[in-house]
Structure formats: C-alpha cells, structure tokens
C-alpha positions in Angstrom: 12.5 17.9 -65.0 9.2 17.8 -63.2 7.3 15.8 -60.7 4.1 14.0 -61.5 1.5 12.8 -59.0 -0.1 9.6 -60.3 -3.1 7.7 -59.0 -2.0 4.7 -57.0 -3.3 2.3 -59.7 -1.2 3.8 -62.4 1.8 3.8 -60.1 1.2 0.2 -59.3 1.0 -0.7 -63.0 4.2 1.1 -63.7 6.0 -0.7 -60.9 4.7 -4.1 -62.1 5.8 -3.3 -65.6 9.2 -2.2 -64.5 9.7 -5.4 -62.4 8.6 -7.6 -65.3 10.8 -5.9 -67.9 13.8 -5.4 -65.6 13.7 -1.6 -66.3 13.2 1.3 -63.9 9.8 2.9 -63.3 11.3 6.1 -64.7 12.3 4.4 -67.9 8.8 2.9 -68.3 7.1 6.2 -67.6 9.4 8.1 -70.0 8.7 5.5 -72.8 5.0 5.8 -72.2 5.1 9.6 -72.4 7.2 9.5 -75.6 4.8 7.0 -77.2 1.8 9.3 -76.3 3.6 12.4 -77.7 4.4 10.5 -80.9 0.8 9.4 -81.3 -0.6 12.9 -80.7 1.9 14.5 -83.0 1.0 12.0 -85.8 -2.7 12.8 -85.3 -2.0 16.6 -85.6 0.2 16.1 -88.7 -2.5 13.9 -90.3 -5.2 16.5 -89.6 -3.0 19.3 -90.9 -2.5 17.4 -94.2 -6.3 16.9 -94.4 -6.9 20.6 -93.8 -4.3 21.6 -96.4 -6.0 19.4 -99.0 -9.2 21.4 -98.3 -11.1 18.2 -97.3 -11.1 18.8 -93.6 -12.7 21.2 -91.2 -11.5 22.5 -87.9 -10.6 19.6 -85.6 -10.6 18.8 -82.0 -8.2 16.1 -80.8 -9.2 16.1 -77.2 -10.1 12.7 -75.8 
C-alpha cells in the first residue's frame, strides 16, 4: 500500500466520478491505475513482438 499526493483537480475529478458512479474514490483510482498498467504493458508487448520480427528498432514509450 502507498500514499499518492494528487493535484487538487485530479482529486476533484476522482471525487465527482466516484459520486456519479456510486463507487469509492479508492475504487476509481485503482481502476484507473489498472487500466493504465494494462495499456502500457500492451504497448511493451507489441513493441517486443515488432523487435522480435526484426522490423523494429529500439523504442521509447515515455509520454
């Protein structure tokens, strides 16, 4: 478990989302983090497949 300091605007958006969905802020934050992790993992897997095919160079997935 860890603590995360969020900018007030993100905190507000999470609170509004939680209120509209009837979920907790923690649930909404957890789901957002999981969605992000899934997306980044998929990108890495795709880039690895491209590299294995020999059709890709080194990659940088930083935003």
